[in-house]
Structures are given as C-alpha cells and as structure tokens.
N, C-alpha and C positions, 0 to 999 in steps of 0.2 A: 504494500500500500504506500502511496506517495505521501510525502510530508504534508502537502496541502490537504489531502483527504483526511489525514489524521487530525489536522488543526480545524479545518472548516467543515469536514464531512461532505459526503457526496449527495447529489440530489436523490440517489437511490436510498441512502441512509435516512434522509429526511422523509422520504416517502414511506419507508418501513416504519419509522417512528410514528408518522401520521396514522398508518394503518393500525398500529398497535393501540394508539389512543382511541381510534374508532371502534375497536373491539369492546363491547360492553363488559361490565364486571361479571355478568352471568354467562358469558361465552366460555366454552371449554378452553383450558390452557393449551398453548401450542406444545406438542409433545416433542421432546428432544430425542435425537437418535440414542439408541441403547448404550453405545460405547461412551458417548459424551455425558450422558446422565450418570453412568457409573463413575467416570473420572471425577466429576464435580462432587458427588457424594462421598467417594473414597477419600479424596483430599480433605473434604470437610471433616471426615472422621479422624484425620491426622496421619493417613497413610502416605508413603513415599512411592511415587509411580515412575517407572522407567519403561518407556515404549521402545521395542527393539524390532527392527525390520528383518533380521536374520539371526541365526545362532551365533555367528561371530560377534555381533553386537551384544547379545546376551552375555557371552563370555567376558567381553570387555567391561560391561556394566557390573557384572558379578565381581570381577577383579577390583573395580573401583570401590564397590561397597566394602569389600574386605580391607582394602588399604585405608579407606576413610575412617573405619572403626578400629583399625589395628587388630583385626581378627585374622587368625590363621586357619588353615584347612582343618587342623585337629581340634579347633574350638567348636566345630560343627556337629550337631546331632543330625544324622541322616538315616531315616528308617527305610527309605525306598531305594532298593538296589538299582532300579532303572535310572535314577538320578546320578548315582555314582558312576554308572557306565556312560551316560550322556555327557557328564562333566568330568571325565577321567583325567583331564589335564590338571585338575585341581587336587587330585589325590584325596578326595573325601572317602572316608571309610564308613560302612554301614555299622552303626553302633546303637546301643540300647539304653545306656545309663544317662538319663537326661540331666541329672543333677550336676554333672561335670562340665556341661557345655554352655558356651556363651550365646550361640544362636542355633536356630532350627531351620534347616534347609529342606523344603518340601514342595509339593504341588497342592492343588485344591480341586474340588469337584466342579464348582461353578463360581462365576463372578456375578453377584446380584446387583443389577442396575438400580433398582428402586431405592435401596438404602446404602449402597456402596460397601456391602459386606462380602465376605468370602465364605462359601459353603465347603466344609470339610467333613471327613468321615473316618472310620477306622482304616480305610485305605491309606490315609495319610498319617494318622496319629495313633493307630492301633486302638487300644482300650484306655488310653491315657486321658486325663482331664487336662484342659488348657493350662490350669495353674501348675501342673506338674512338668510343663515344658519350659524351655528357656525363655527369657523375657524378650528376646529378639527373634523375629521371623524373617526369612527370605523366601518368598513364594514365587515359583516359576509357573506361569500360566500362559494360555494362548487366547487369541481373540475369538476363537470358536466356542469358548466357554462362557461367553456372555449370555445371561438370561435376564428376563425382566423381573421376576419375583422368586421368592424362596420356593413356592409351590412348583414353579417351572424347573427349578434346580433339583427338587426332589423327584420330579418326573424323569428328568435326565438321568439321575442315579439309578432309578428303577430300570430304565431302558438299557443302560450300559452294563447292568449287573443282573441280568434276568435269572441266572442260576442261583446266585446268592447275593441278596441285598446287604450291603455293609451296615454295620451297627455304628453306634457312637457318632451319629450325625449331629453337627452343630455349626453355628456361624461364628466368625470372628468379625466384630464390628468396630471395636474401640482400639485405635492405633496410637494412642498417647495416654500418658498417665492422667487419670481423673482424680485430682486432689479433692475436689468437692463432689463426691458421688451423690447423684440424686436417685430417686426410686427407679428411673428408667435404666440406669447403668448398674444398679445393685446386683451383685452376684456375677457380673461379667468380669472377664479377665483381660486387662489391657495388654497389648503387645506392641512393641516398637517394630513396625512392619514395612518391609520393602517388597514391592511387587515388580517382578521382571516379566513384562507382557510381550510375548512373541507374536507377531503378525503371521497368521496361518490361513487366512481367507483370501 
C-alpha cells in the first residue's frame, strides 16, 4: 500500500466505511475467514503464532524458538515418535518423565477458530492432565486442521479414529499466566505456547 493511501485512505476504503455505517445494528456480522478468526482469537489468548510456508521454514522457526528461550533439545518432552522422526535434525528423544523438562513439543487435533483454542487428546498427551506437563508448549500444526467450533473438532477426531476414539480430550485456551483468575478461567491450566503452523492446503 502506498504512503498516500495509508495517510489519506482510498476512495474504496471510504466506500467500505460508508457501507459498514449503512449496515444496521440488527444486521448479521460480517463473518471473517476461519484462519483469520483463529489468528485474532489465538493472539488475544496470549499465544505466539508462526506461519510457515514449508518444512524448512518450520525448522528455522523451531530453531529460533529454542535459541530465544535458551532451550536445548534435551529440555524437551516429546511423546510422539513421529515428531522425533520428522524433526530428526534436532535430536529430540521420545521421553516420558514430564517433571524434568522445560517444554513440551507436540501436535494437536484441531485449531478452533471460534475461540482461538487448541483441541488435544490422548494422542498427544496420553492420560496426563495439563498441569502435569511442562509450562511451555511448542505445537506443530497444519492449516488443514482449522475448524470453526469444538463440536466440529470432535467430529474430526471421530472421523480420523473410527477404530478407537482417543480419550482425555481437552482444549488449551489460556496462553499466558492469569494473575487474577476469574470464574471463566478457574481450573484451567495456562501454558506459554508457540504455534508452528505449516501451510498444507
């Protein structure tokens, strides 16, 4: 966008603003695309979002996260052997003793657009509770995992796991420490969370 358009706005911008003013308060809201809605809600929840066009970019961003936080590969709790194979350059080891680790590297089931949360299950965390896992999460996900609501995420889990539906299904929504917890966040477990999102559509 040119400097002049930023300062003065274009006639199209003025027209859009006029059309928005013309919309009555009882008109339905303009619906955002599912990925844009997720991004806005996810960041509002305190999550850190890194969009990646390919796996090389995922690797670079993952390396940057480790360097930024002074984390080493052996600080990671990784329960999914597929991740250790996909990111073998990092020498992550599949391990199970969560109390010793600084961060948890995992995948998720779905990215919930409506509230910016992540749906996970026993496929990622086994039978552990969120509070038993490290305070820092790095989640690897793809753009094909976007869904509008939690119910759509649950439907996706059922479709992908017809033989055996995973247990321990939960959402992670709070990605910063809540000092003043209200009744809406009571019982939730806050995690410092990075999302590595790979474009696969």
